[in-house]
C-alpha positions in Angstrom: 42.7 -125.1 27.0 39.9 -123.4 26.1 37.4 -124.0 29.3 35.0 -121.0 29.1 34.2 -117.8 27.7 36.5 -115.4 29.9 39.7 -117.9 28.1 38.2 -116.8 24.6 38.3 -113.3 25.7 42.5 -113.6 27.6 43.3 -115.4 24.2 42.0 -112.7 21.7 43.2 -110.4 24.1 46.7 -111.6 24.0 46.2 -111.1 19.8 45.3 -107.7 19.6 47.9 -106.4 22.5 50.9 -108.4 20.8 49.3 -107.5 17.4 51.7 -109.3 14.0 53.8 -110.8 17.5 52.5 -113.8 19.1 50.4 -117.0 18.2 47.6 -116.9 20.2 45.2 -120.2 20.0 43.2 -122.2 22.3 43.1 -125.8 22.3 40.1 -128.2 22.1 36.4 -127.8 20.7 35.7 -124.5 22.7 38.5 -123.0 21.0 38.3 -123.7 17.9 36.4 -120.2 17.4 40.0 -119.0 18.4 41.5 -120.3 15.4 39.7 -118.2 13.2 39.2 -115.1 15.4 42.8 -114.8 16.7 44.5 -114.1 13.3 42.1 -111.2 12.6 42.8 -109.5 16.7 46.1 -109.8 15.0 47.5 -113.4 15.6 51.0 -114.0 13.4 49.1 -117.4 12.5 46.9 -119.8 13.2 46.5 -123.8 12.6 44.9 -125.6 10.8 43.9 -129.7 9.7 44.9 -130.8 6.6 42.1 -133.1 4.1 40.9 -132.5 7.8 43.4 -135.1 9.4 43.6 -132.6 13.0 47.0 -132.9 15.0 45.5 -131.2 17.9 41.9 -130.9 19.7 39.7 -128.2 18.0 41.8 -128.0 15.0 39.9 -127.1 11.4 40.1 -127.8 7.9 42.3 -125.5 6.0 39.7 -124.7 3.4 37.0 -124.4 5.9 39.2 -121.6 7.7 40.1 -119.9 4.7 37.5 -119.4 3.7 35.2 -118.5 7.0 38.5 -116.0 7.7 37.8 -114.6 4.1 33.7 -113.6 4.8 34.6 -112.6 8.1 37.3 -109.9 6.6 35.2 -108.2 4.1 32.8 -107.3 7.6 36.1 -106.0 9.4 
């Protein structure tokens, strides 16, 4: 569960350190940013909801997540 900025940084550092060998996701509303950024830092996958029917706190709809990640990839 993500409670603060430091938790977000820890998740992203793990994704970066173990690039392509880890799934790193922060839970909860504050963890949403990790679902977007972790794949860009090296997390193998992210989890999303389908048609906004989430199964865990902080999940983003799959279409919104894909679109957001694709936009960010253009700048990295």
